[in-house]
N, C-alpha and C positions, 0 to 999 in steps of 0.2 A: 175675193172675185169682185170685180166692178159690175154693176149692171150697164147694160146700152144707156139707160135714162144718166146714172152718175158718169159717164164718161161724157156725155153730150151736156152737163151740165156744169161739168169741170171745166170743160173745151169751151164755153161759155162764158165762166167766171173769167177764164184768162184772159179771153179776146176781149173782156169788157173792163177788166183789171179790178174786178172787184173781189173781194176777199171779205171772210165773215170776222167779225169784232163782236163779241161777247157785249151788250149793252148792262148797266148796271140792272133793266129791269130783267132782261136775260137770268141774272142772276137769281134776283130775288124769286120770280118764278120757278128756276129749278128749285130753290132749297125750299119753298112753300109747297111745292109739288113733294118734294121727299120727304117734307114732315107730316105732311098727310097720310104717309106710306106709299104714294106712290111712288113706279119705276118709273126713272127719267131715261128714254131712250133713245137719243138723236144720233144721226151719224153725220160726216163731215159732209156726205151730199145736202140733206136736211139744212144741214148748217149755209151752205153756200146760197139753196134756195131761199132762204131766209133774207141774206144778205141783199141778193139781186132783185127780191122782190122791194126791200126798203130802199133800193136805189134805182126803184122805178122802173127796172127793165124786165119784169113780169107783173103781172095781173095777179091777183089773190086767187083770181080761177086757174089759170094756168099752173101756178104756186103749186094750188090743192092737187092738180089732176098730176104735176110730176110727181110729188110727193107719195100719191098712192100709185104709182108705176112703178115707182122706184119699191117701194116697200113689197108689193104683190111678185116683183122679180125676185128682189131678195128673198121673202121666205120661201120662195120657190126653188131655191138652189139650198136650203138649209137639210 
């Protein structure tokens, strides 16, 4: 199920022609996190939020607000 935030982020990314492509740093951070024994759990909405922020379409503050909102709604439906 898509949260309202996920729908908004998907539509924004489509409209702006932005997609998420993991960087070497993303892959390195995921590997280090796993090696530390922590769980890496992002979803496509999180990835699009990162891409939108990297492209300068969202501020870090806006991204954080949307990530929190998305995860709150996701947990409410579990």
